[in-house]
N, C-alpha and C positions, 0 to 999 in steps of 0.2 A: 523471553529470549529475543535478542536483537536480530532483526531480519538482515540477511546478507545480500548485498547487491548482486552477487554472482549467481544467485538462484535462477534467474531467467536464462542465463547462458547454459547452466547445467541442464535445464529442461530441454532446451533446443538441441544440445549435443546428444542427449540421451536418445533422441529420436533419429539421430543421424549416424551413430556409430555403435558397433556391438559392445564396445567397452568404453566406459567413461572414467578418466583419470582425474583425480583431484590432488594436485601436488602443492607443497608449501612447507614452511618451517614447522618445527614441532610446536604444538599448542596454538596454532593459528586458527583452530576451530574446524579442522577437516572432519573429524569424527562426528561432532555435533551437527555440522552442516549436512553430511551425508545421511545421517539418521533422520534429520528433520525433513529433507527434501524427498527422501525415499523411505517413508516409515513402514511400508509393507515389505521391504527387503530384509532378509536375514543378515545379521551382522556377525562377522568373524574377525577377530583380532589376531594377527600373526605375531603380536608381541606375546601372546599366550603360548607358553612353551609346548603344551600338548598339541595345539593346532599347528604350530610351526613344525614340530617333528613329524606330524602326520603329512603335511604338505611336502616336506623335504624327502621323506622316505617312500611315500606312495603318492606322487602327484596326480596320477590318473585316478586313483581311488578317491583322493581328496576332492577332485573336480567332479567326479561322478556323484559324490555325496552332496556337494554344494554346487549344483549344476547351473542354476540360474536364479535371478532375483536375489542376488547376493552382494554384500559389501565386503571386500577384502581390505581390511585396514592395515596400514604400514606394510605394504606388500614388498618393499625393498628388503625386508627381513628374509624373504625366500625368493631371491631373484630368478632362480631356475624355473620357478613356476610360470614365468612369462612364456617360455617356449611351449609349454603344454596348453596355455590359454589360447594360443594361436589356432591349433587344430580344434580345440573345444568350441570356440565361438564360431568357427567355420561350420561345424556340425549343427550348432544351434540355429544358425541362419535367422537370428532375430537381433534387433538393435536394442541397446540399453539394458541388457539383462545382467551385466557384470559391472560393478562399480569398484574401482581400486583407489586407494589413497596411499600417499607416500611422502616421506620427509626429505628424501635425497634426490634432487634433480639429476645428479650425475649418474647414479645407478639406474634410475628408472628410464631416463632418456636413452641410455645405452641399450637397455633391454628392449625398449619400444622400437628403436631404430632397427635392431637386429631381428626381433621376433614379431612385433605387433604393428609394423608400418601399415597404414591405411585402415587399421581396425580399431583405433582408439582416438577418441576426442579428448584433448588435453586442456585442463584448466589449471590455473595457479591461484592459490588462496593465500593472501597475506593477512596479517591481523587487521582489526577494524580500521576503516577509513573515518575521517571526520564526518563525512556525509552519513555514515551508519551510526555515528554517535551524537547526532544532533540533539538528542534529549538530555545529554549529560550536563550541559550548561557550565562547562569548565572554561577557565581562562586559557589563553595561548600557552603561557608558561606551564600551567598544569598539564596540558596535553603533551607538551614536549617532554616534561619530566616523567609523567606517568607512562607514556608510550601507549600502545594500542592492543596489547595481547588480551584476548577475551577473558581469561581467568581472572585478571586483575579487576575487571568490571563485573563479571558474573558472580565471583566469590568474595569480592571486596578484600582482596589481598593487597597489603602494602607493597608499593612498587619496589622498594629496596629489598624486601624479603623475596619477592617473586624473582627478580633478576639475579640475585645472588644464587638462588637455587637453580634457575634456568641455565646460567653459565656453567655451573657445576655439572648438571645433568647432561648438558650438551657435550661437554668435554668427555665425560665418562662413557656416554652411550653412542653419540653420533660420530665424533672425531675418530675414535678407535675403530668404529665400524667402517668408515670410509677409507681410512688410511692409517697406517701405524705412525702415531706421533709419540715418540718415546720421551721427549723432553717437554713435559707439560708446562713447566715453569717458563721456558722460552716461548712456548706457544701462547701462554697468557700474556707475556710481555708484548708479543707481536700484536695480539688482538687490541691491547690497550693503546699501543702506538698507532694502530690503524684507526681506532676510534678518535684519536686526536687529529686525524687527517681526513675525517669525513667532510666531503664537499671540496676536497683539493685534488689536484692532479696526482695520479699514482706514480710514484718514483720508487721502483723496486730496489735500486742500488742504495738509496738513502736508508730505507727501512732495513735492508740487509746489514748495513754497517751498524745501525743503532742496536739491532737485535743480536749481532754477532753470529748470524746464521747465513748460510750460503744463499746466493741469489736465486738459484733454482728451487731451493726449499721454500723461500718466501713466495715464489710464484705458485708452487703447489699449494701452500696454505691459503693463498688468495683464492685459488680455484675451489678449495674445500668450502670456504665460507660462502662463496658464490653459489656452489652447488647446493648448499643448505639453505639458500634464500635469505641469508643474514646480511649480505652486502649486494650491491648492484653497481655494475660498471656503466657509467654514462659515457658514450663514445663521442668524439668530436664530429661535428657535421661535415659531410664529405664534400659539399660544394665549396669550391675555393674562391669564386668570384675574383680570380686573378690575384689572390692574396696568398701569402704563405701562412699556413695554419699549424696549430699545435697538433701533435700526433698522439699524445698520451691520453688515456681515458681518465675521467674523474671517478672517484670512489665514493659511494654513499651507503651508509647502513640503512636497512629498510625499516628500522624502528628506533626512534629517538630515545625512548626509555632505556633501551639497552646501552646506547652510547652514554647517556647520563650516568648509568650505573658503572660502566667501565671507567668513566672519567671522575667518578666519585662526587658527582653533583647531587646534593641531597635535598635542597630546598628550591621551590619555584623562583624565589626572588634572587637566587644566585645567578639565574639566567639573564638578569638585567645588566650584569656587569662582567660576566664571564668572558674571557678572551675568545671563546668559540661560540658566543651567542649567535652571531650571524651565520656561521656554518651550521649550527644546529637548526636554525630556522629554515635555512636552505634545504637541509636534509629532510626536515618535516614536509616541506612543500614538494620536493622531488618524490618522496615516498607516496604522497597523495596521488600524484600523476601515475606512478607505477601501479598503485592499487586500482585506480580508476581504469587504467588500460587493461589489467588482468581481469577485472570484474566484468568488463563489457566485451570480452573476446579479443583483446589485443588488436585494436583497430588502427593504432598509430604507432609511430616510432619516436623515441626520445633521444635527443642529442644536446650538446652544448656547442657553442661556437666562440673561437678566439683566434685572432690573427697575430702576426708578429709585432704589431704596434700596440698590443694589449687592449685592443678593442674587443669586447666580448658580449655575449648573450648567455645568461645563466641556463636557459632551457629553450630548445627548439622542438616543437611538435611537428613532425612530418607526416602529413596525411596523403602524400603522393602528389596530388595536383596542387595542393596549397600547404603553406607552413604557418605556424603561429610562433611568435617570438615572445619570450617571457623573461622579465627581470625580477629578481627576488630581493627584497630589503626588509629587515626585521623592524625598522623604525616605524613608529606610529605617525610620524610627521613626514609628509611628502616634500622632498627637496627637488629643486629644478635639475640638479646634476644627475638625478636618478634616470632621467629621460635620455641622456646623451647616447648610451649604448644602444638603446631601442631605436632612436631616431637614425643613428648611423647604419644599423643593420637593415632597418626598414627601407632606407633609400638605396642601399647596396643591393638588396635582394628584390626590391620592388614589391615588397609585401604590403598588403592593404592595411591601413591604420587600424581598422576594426579587428585585425588579427594580432594586434600588439597589446600586451598586458603587463602591468606592473603589479605584482602581488606584494603586499606590505603587511606590517604587524597590526594594523587597525582593522576595524570590522565594517566600515562603510565602503560601499562600492559606487563608483561614479566615473565620469569621463573628464580627462584633463589633457590639454595639448593634443587632442584627437586620439589619445591613447586610453585604454580601459584601465582604471584603477580598481583592483580587486582585493577585497579583504580576505584574510587568511581563512576565515570560516565559510567562504562562499566560492571556493575553487571549483567544486563540481558543478554547481548551478551556472556559474558565469563562464566557465571555460570548457570543462570536460564534456558537459552535456552538448554544447555546441559542436565540439570537435567530432563526437561520435554520431551526430545527427545525420 
């Protein structure tokens, strides 16, 4: 079994809070992880109809039976159980005795805010990062096409088969559970349109027109995908440096394999000439930073920066007292023009040169023009490890 980076954070939070929550998309490895890190705990799946009915009809009796050293998997299936967990852990007066997992950030965060504030340590688990898959020895295009869901690697499932079933299962089980989506054909059209916009600024009006769906409905559907950890909104950096900045967020899928499936990209070599090749590589890189942040306890904030003169930085890592600027290019050949945005923002923000990185489609890492050149396979070691130090 592949060891997950987030394990250290889970161990720390277990000793700090009565309840430990592991949130993330379906099949990101939450169940396997919780059983592995806490093997002595009893495991209860609330997808099991008998257990779910027990918890729904007699929550106090349910918690008295499974009172501590317990993993409640997919707890969003019984959201009312959260209210009873509050008094239950208050009576236990022990940390780390209840582990909960869930697939819907929207439901769980609402219940945590209302019922479990101050009693739960929250972690977010996305599919494998490249740092976790270092032994797979795949090419960049292979990684982008295959994506990073654990079942693909653990059970040797063909990516096209996995994602076809994943999309179907997600719509049938998760979408209808979060919110009534009656026109599934339009929702699928929306998801495919959004996949074609990964790495771009989010324009709800344009998507609304192309889907033939009301603007507020598109906004709700975006929230559903975001709540299910399938997409991520990258917000513009708030410091203006006396410049007019864009206000729209950029949208990224958290898994490139899902995007490739939605766009019907079937072979790795198609990524060499596909019109979205650069966006897919950027999505891949951004997702690595999202995963690295979640896996290490969310120690930094992620933004992009663009002014009204179209000067831009693909990614800014904000650590509070210092920032890191990152440009992302899929090409394996470094061109001088790739440094212009980095140099402009470095001078504008007075950021140190050692905090500037160009991530590219090659594997070698070195320094050029006082800026760090970082290969796609070395993001964690060269950047994230330094950021979280």
